[in-house]
C-alpha positions as a Markdown table, in Angstrom:
| # | Residue | x | y | z |
|---|---|---|---|---|
| 1 | Met | 8.6 | 210.6 | 263.4 |
| 2 | Ser | 6.3 | 213.5 | 264.1 |
| 3 | Glu | 6.6 | 216.8 | 262.2 |
| 4 | Ala | 8.1 | 218.4 | 265.3 |
| 5 | Glu | 10.8 | 215.7 | 265.6 |
| 6 | Leu | 11.6 | 215.9 | 261.9 |
| 7 | Ala | 12.0 | 219.7 | 262.2 |
| 8 | Asp | 14.3 | 219.2 | 265.2 |
| 9 | Leu | 16.4 | 216.7 | 263.2 |
| 10 | Arg | 16.8 | 219.1 | 260.3 |
| 11 | Arg | 17.7 | 222.0 | 262.7 |
| 12 | Ser | 20.4 | 219.8 | 264.3 |
| 13 | Val | 21.9 | 218.9 | 260.9 |
| 14 | Glu | 21.9 | 222.6 | 259.9 |
| 15 | Ala | 23.5 | 223.6 | 263.2 |
| 16 | Leu | 26.3 | 221.1 | 262.8 |
| 17 | Gly | 27.0 | 222.3 | 259.2 |
| 18 | Pro | 28.5 | 222.7 | 256.8 |
| 19 | Trp | 28.9 | 219.0 | 256.1 |
| 20 | Phe | 31.4 | 217.5 | 253.6 |
| 21 | His | 29.9 | 214.0 | 253.9 |
| 22 | Asn | 26.4 | 213.5 | 252.6 |
| 23 | Ile | 24.9 | 210.9 | 254.9 |
| 24 | Asp | 21.3 | 209.6 | 254.8 |
| 25 | Leu | 19.9 | 210.0 | 258.2 |
| 26 | Gly | 16.5 | 208.6 | 257.3 |
| 27 | Glu | 13.1 | 210.3 | 257.0 |
| 28 | Gly | 14.3 | 212.0 | 253.9 |
| 29 | Val | 17.0 | 214.0 | 255.8 |
| 30 | Trp | 20.5 | 214.2 | 254.3 |
| 31 | Thr | 23.4 | 216.0 | 255.7 |
| 32 | Ala | 24.8 | 217.6 | 252.5 |
| 33 | Pro | 22.2 | 217.2 | 249.7 |
| 34 | Gly | 23.6 | 220.1 | 247.7 |
| 35 | His | 27.2 | 218.7 | 247.7 |
| 36 | Phe | 29.2 | 220.0 | 244.7 |
| 37 | Leu | 30.4 | 216.5 | 244.0 |
| 38 | Gly | 26.9 | 215.0 | 244.1 |
| 39 | Asp | 26.1 | 212.3 | 246.6 |
| 40 | Tyr | 29.6 | 212.3 | 248.1 |
| 41 | Pro | 31.3 | 210.2 | 249.3 |
| 42 | Ala | 28.7 | 207.5 | 248.5 |
| 43 | Val | 29.2 | 208.0 | 244.8 |
| 44 | Lys | 32.9 | 207.1 | 245.2 |
| 45 | Trp | 32.2 | 204.3 | 247.8 |
| 46 | Arg | 30.0 | 202.5 | 245.3 |
| 47 | Arg | 32.9 | 202.3 | 242.8 |
| 48 | Phe | 35.2 | 200.3 | 245.2 |
| 49 | Ser | 33.0 | 198.9 | 248.0 |
| 50 | Asp | 32.8 | 195.5 | 246.5 |
| 51 | Ala | 36.6 | 195.2 | 246.8 |
| 52 | Leu | 36.5 | 195.3 | 250.6 |
| 53 | Pro | 35.3 | 192.4 | 252.8 |
| 54 | Ala | 31.5 | 192.3 | 252.9 |
| 55 | Asp | 31.6 | 190.7 | 256.4 |
| 56 | Leu | 33.8 | 192.4 | 259.0 |
| 57 | Thr | 32.4 | 190.5 | 262.0 |
| 58 | Gly | 34.9 | 190.4 | 264.8 |
| 59 | Arg | 37.3 | 192.9 | 263.0 |
| 60 | Ser | 38.6 | 196.1 | 264.3 |
| 61 | Val | 38.7 | 199.2 | 262.1 |
| 62 | Leu | 40.5 | 202.5 | 262.4 |
| 63 | Asp | 39.3 | 205.5 | 260.3 |
| 64 | Ile | 42.0 | 208.2 | 260.2 |
| 65 | Gly | 40.6 | 211.6 | 259.2 |
| 66 | Cys | 37.0 | 210.4 | 259.5 |
| 67 | Asn | 35.4 | 213.8 | 258.7 |
| 68 | Gly | 31.6 | 213.4 | 259.1 |
| 69 | Gly | 31.8 | 209.6 | 259.7 |
| 70 | Phe | 30.6 | 208.2 | 256.4 |
| 71 | Tyr | 33.2 | 205.4 | 256.0 |
| 72 | Ala | 33.2 | 204.6 | 259.8 |
| 73 | Ile | 29.4 | 204.1 | 259.6 |
| 74 | Glu | 29.8 | 201.9 | 256.5 |
| 75 | Met | 32.3 | 199.7 | 258.4 |
| 76 | Lys | 29.7 | 199.2 | 261.2 |
| 77 | Arg | 27.1 | 198.3 | 258.6 |
| 78 | Arg | 29.4 | 195.5 | 257.6 |
| 79 | Gly | 29.5 | 194.2 | 261.1 |
| 80 | Ala | 32.8 | 195.5 | 262.4 |
| 81 | Glu | 33.1 | 194.8 | 266.1 |
| 82 | Arg | 35.0 | 197.9 | 266.9 |
| 83 | Val | 35.4 | 201.1 | 264.9 |
| 84 | Val | 37.6 | 204.0 | 266.1 |
| 85 | Ala | 37.3 | 207.2 | 264.1 |
| 86 | Leu | 39.9 | 210.0 | 264.3 |
| 87 | Asp | 39.9 | 213.6 | 263.3 |
| 88 | Ser | 41.6 | 216.7 | 264.6 |
| 89 | Asp | 38.6 | 218.9 | 263.8 |
| 90 | Glu | 36.0 | 219.0 | 266.6 |
| 91 | Arg | 33.2 | 220.0 | 264.2 |
| 92 | Tyr | 33.7 | 216.9 | 262.1 |
| 93 | Leu | 33.8 | 214.7 | 265.2 |
| 94 | Ala | 30.5 | 216.3 | 266.4 |
| 95 | Gln | 29.0 | 215.5 | 263.0 |
| 96 | Gly | 30.2 | 211.9 | 263.2 |
| 97 | Arg | 28.9 | 211.4 | 266.7 |
| 98 | Phe | 25.6 | 212.8 | 265.7 |
| 99 | Ala | 25.2 | 210.7 | 262.5 |
| 100 | Ala | 26.3 | 207.5 | 264.2 |
| 101 | Glu | 24.0 | 208.0 | 267.2 |
| 102 | Arg | 21.1 | 208.8 | 264.9 |
| 103 | Leu | 21.7 | 205.6 | 262.9 |
| 104 | Gly | 22.2 | 203.5 | 265.9 |
| 105 | Tyr | 25.9 | 202.6 | 265.5 |
| 106 | Arg | 28.5 | 202.6 | 268.3 |
| 107 | Ile | 31.6 | 204.2 | 267.1 |
| 108 | Glu | 34.5 | 205.7 | 269.1 |
| 109 | Phe | 35.3 | 209.2 | 267.9 |
| 110 | Arg | 38.5 | 210.7 | 269.1 |
| 111 | Asn | 40.4 | 214.0 | 268.5 |
| 112 | Leu | 43.7 | 212.7 | 267.4 |
| 113 | Ser | 46.1 | 213.6 | 264.5 |
| 114 | Val | 47.6 | 211.1 | 262.2 |
| 115 | Tyr | 50.9 | 212.0 | 263.6 |
| 116 | Asp | 49.8 | 210.8 | 267.0 |
| 117 | Val | 48.4 | 207.4 | 266.1 |
| 118 | Gly | 51.2 | 205.8 | 268.2 |
| 119 | Ala | 49.2 | 207.0 | 271.3 |
| 120 | Leu | 46.5 | 204.4 | 270.5 |
| 121 | Ala | 49.1 | 201.6 | 271.3 |
| 122 | Glu | 47.2 | 199.0 | 269.2 |
| 123 | Arg | 46.9 | 197.6 | 265.7 |
| 124 | Phe | 43.7 | 197.3 | 263.7 |
| 125 | Asp | 42.6 | 194.7 | 261.2 |
| 126 | Val | 41.5 | 197.5 | 258.7 |
| 127 | Val | 42.9 | 201.0 | 258.6 |
| 128 | Leu | 41.1 | 203.6 | 256.4 |
| 129 | Phe | 43.1 | 206.6 | 255.3 |
| 130 | Met | 40.8 | 208.3 | 252.8 |
| 131 | Gly | 41.3 | 211.8 | 251.5 |
| 132 | Val | 43.8 | 212.9 | 254.1 |
| 133 | Leu | 47.3 | 212.7 | 252.6 |
| 134 | Tyr | 47.1 | 215.9 | 250.4 |
| 135 | His | 46.0 | 217.9 | 253.5 |
| 136 | Leu | 49.3 | 217.1 | 255.3 |
| 137 | Arg | 52.5 | 219.0 | 255.4 |
| 138 | His | 54.4 | 215.8 | 256.2 |
| 139 | Pro | 52.7 | 213.0 | 254.2 |
| 140 | Leu | 55.4 | 210.4 | 254.1 |
| 141 | Leu | 55.8 | 210.7 | 257.9 |
| 142 | Ala | 52.1 | 210.0 | 258.2 |
| 143 | Leu | 52.3 | 206.8 | 256.1 |
| 144 | Asp | 55.4 | 205.7 | 258.1 |
| 145 | Leu | 53.6 | 206.2 | 261.4 |
| 146 | Ile | 50.5 | 204.3 | 260.2 |
| 147 | Arg | 52.7 | 201.3 | 259.1 |
| 148 | Glu | 54.8 | 201.5 | 262.3 |
| 149 | His | 52.0 | 201.8 | 264.9 |
| 150 | Val | 48.4 | 200.9 | 263.8 |
| 151 | Ala | 48.3 | 198.9 | 260.5 |
| 152 | Gly | 47.7 | 195.3 | 261.3 |
| 153 | Asp | 46.7 | 193.9 | 257.9 |
| 154 | Leu | 44.7 | 195.9 | 255.4 |
| 155 | Leu | 45.1 | 199.6 | 254.5 |
| 156 | Val | 42.4 | 201.2 | 252.4 |
| 157 | Phe | 44.0 | 204.4 | 251.0 |
| 158 | Gln | 42.7 | 207.2 | 248.9 |
| 159 | Ser | 44.2 | 210.4 | 247.7 |
| 160 | Met | 43.5 | 213.1 | 245.1 |
| 161 | Leu | 45.9 | 212.5 | 242.2 |
| 162 | Arg | 47.1 | 215.0 | 239.6 |
| 163 | Gly | 49.6 | 214.8 | 236.7 |
| 164 | Ser | 50.3 | 211.9 | 234.5 |
| 165 | Pro | 48.8 | 208.5 | 235.2 |
| 166 | Ala | 51.9 | 206.8 | 233.7 |
| 167 | Ile | 54.3 | 204.7 | 235.7 |
| 168 | Glu | 58.0 | 205.1 | 234.9 |
| 169 | Pro | 60.2 | 202.2 | 236.0 |
| 170 | Val | 62.6 | 203.6 | 238.6 |
| 171 | Pro | 66.0 | 201.8 | 239.0 |
| 172 | Glu | 67.4 | 200.7 | 242.4 |
| 173 | Asp | 70.0 | 203.4 | 242.0 |
| 174 | Cys | 71.1 | 205.9 | 239.3 |
| 175 | Asp | 74.1 | 208.0 | 238.4 |
| 176 | Phe | 74.3 | 211.5 | 239.9 |
| 177 | Trp | 74.6 | 212.9 | 236.3 |
| 178 | Asp | 71.6 | 211.0 | 234.9 |
| 179 | Met | 68.9 | 213.7 | 235.1 |
| 180 | Asp | 66.7 | 212.7 | 232.2 |
| 181 | Gln | 64.4 | 210.5 | 234.4 |
| 182 | Phe | 63.2 | 213.5 | 236.3 |
| 183 | Glu | 61.7 | 215.0 | 233.1 |
| 184 | Arg | 59.6 | 211.9 | 232.3 |
| 185 | Pro | 55.8 | 212.2 | 233.0 |
| 186 | Gly | 55.7 | 208.9 | 234.9 |
| 187 | Tyr | 58.5 | 209.6 | 237.4 |
| 188 | Pro | 57.2 | 209.7 | 241.0 |
| 189 | Arg | 56.2 | 213.2 | 242.0 |
| 190 | Leu | 54.5 | 215.2 | 244.7 |
| 191 | His | 53.1 | 218.6 | 243.5 |
| 192 | Phe | 53.5 | 221.2 | 246.2 |
| 193 | Val | 50.7 | 223.7 | 246.7 |
| 194 | Glu | 52.2 | 226.9 | 248.1 |
| 195 | Arg | 49.0 | 228.8 | 248.7 |
| 196 | Ala | 45.6 | 227.2 | 248.0 |
| 197 | Tyr | 44.1 | 224.6 | 245.7 |
| 198 | Ala | 40.3 | 224.5 | 245.0 |
| 199 | His | 39.9 | 227.4 | 247.4 |
| 200 | Asp | 41.4 | 225.2 | 250.2 |
| 201 | Val | 44.5 | 226.4 | 252.0 |
| 202 | Thr | 45.0 | 222.9 | 253.6 |
| 203 | Asn | 45.8 | 221.3 | 250.3 |
| 204 | Trp | 49.6 | 220.9 | 250.5 |
| 205 | Trp | 50.9 | 218.0 | 248.5 |
| 206 | Ile | 49.2 | 216.3 | 245.5 |
| 207 | Pro | 50.9 | 213.2 | 244.1 |
| 208 | Asn | 50.8 | 211.7 | 240.7 |
| 209 | Arg | 50.0 | 208.0 | 240.4 |
| 210 | Ala | 53.7 | 206.9 | 240.3 |
| 211 | Gly | 54.4 | 209.1 | 243.3 |
| 212 | Ile | 51.7 | 207.7 | 245.6 |
| 213 | Glu | 52.5 | 204.1 | 244.7 |
| 214 | Ala | 56.2 | 204.7 | 245.4 |
| 215 | Met | 55.3 | 206.3 | 248.7 |
| 216 | Leu | 53.1 | 203.4 | 249.8 |
| 217 | Arg | 55.9 | 200.9 | 249.0 |
| 218 | Ala | 58.5 | 203.1 | 250.7 |
| 219 | Ser | 56.4 | 203.1 | 253.9 |
| 220 | Gly | 56.2 | 199.3 | 254.0 |
| 221 | Phe | 53.0 | 198.5 | 252.1 |
| 222 | Thr | 52.4 | 196.1 | 249.3 |
| 223 | Ile | 49.7 | 197.3 | 246.8 |
| 224 | Glu | 47.2 | 194.5 | 246.4 |
| 225 | Gly | 44.7 | 196.2 | 244.2 |
| 226 | Arg | 43.4 | 199.5 | 242.8 |
| 227 | Pro | 39.7 | 199.1 | 242.6 |
| 228 | Glu | 39.1 | 202.8 | 241.8 |
| 229 | Ser | 41.3 | 205.4 | 240.2 |
| 230 | Glu | 42.3 | 207.0 | 243.5 |
| 231 | Val | 41.8 | 204.0 | 245.9 |
| 232 | Tyr | 44.4 | 201.4 | 246.8 |
| 233 | Leu | 44.1 | 198.3 | 248.9 |
| 234 | Cys | 47.4 | 197.6 | 250.6 |
| 235 | Arg | 48.9 | 195.0 | 252.9 |
| 236 | Cys | 51.7 | 195.3 | 255.5 |
| 237 | Ala | 55.0 | 194.2 | 253.9 |
| 238 | Glu | 58.6 | 193.8 | 255.0 |
| 239 | Arg | 60.5 | 197.0 | 255.5 |
| 240 | Pro | 61.6 | 198.4 | 252.1 |
| 241 | Tyr | 65.1 | 198.7 | 250.8 |
| 242 | Gly | 66.9 | 201.5 | 252.6 |
| 243 | Ala | 64.4 | 201.7 | 255.4 |
| 244 | Glu | 66.9 | 200.9 | 258.1 |
| 245 | Ala | 68.3 | 204.4 | 257.6 |
| 246 | Ala | 65.0 | 206.1 | 257.9 |
| 247 | Tyr | 63.1 | 204.1 | 260.5 |
| 248 | Pro | 65.2 | 204.8 | 263.5 |
| 249 | Ala | 64.8 | 208.6 | 263.0 |
| 250 | Arg | 61.1 | 208.2 | 262.3 |
| 251 | Gly | 60.7 | 206.1 | 265.4 |
| 252 | Ala | 62.3 | 208.7 | 267.5 |
| 253 | Gln | 59.9 | 211.3 | 266.2 |
| 254 | Gly | 56.8 | 209.2 | 266.2 |
| 255 | Gly | 55.8 | 209.5 | 269.9 |
| 256 | Gly | 56.2 | 213.3 | 270.1 |
| 257 | Ala | 55.3 | 214.6 | 266.6 |
| 258 | Arg | 52.5 | 217.2 | 266.6 |
């Protein structure tokens, strides 16, 4: 690459910024070399990448909330036949398209919310839902819709977690007057952020470990592994206990939720 071409590449990266995903574009050009979390998300990816299939030949992948496209690109590097990447922010989609084209990967980037995944009308072998849940006002609905409409086999899930890492056994039912369990650190919780967290007004709900594991189960996923402190590998499971009451209402909302 000539000096002029290299300068053009750097200008293009800067024009598309700021970037949250630090992606190596080659020729010594990175998209977010000064990231406050370091080489992110590669530093996290290295901690759990071995738990995912190394060969995705013939598989389809859906990346919900793709941001700058780091994980979508990694799926193509593993040979995925088709990768669809969704985000509702056009700047992130532009970043993803630019990075994928620069690296020679064909990825379908679409402006679509997690609440609208039913519009895809297909299921995917692997669904990535990384770093999105805490940005949602309706997180359980999002998990329900993923299970209902697009998850075909494997869900790779990640969320910021806060609070106790303990897991408190929760009974099938409890007496109305039994209030002690709600005070225990390992009871499933979602912490609500009324204003901003880490200078980000889109951070709404932050679960504890027990909370997110309960939500995944309640949405119809079996937790198969936890290869990293915030990452879960899940499989589609039978509808959970009590779901017959929730699923009809959810199905009625799924096609038109915005």
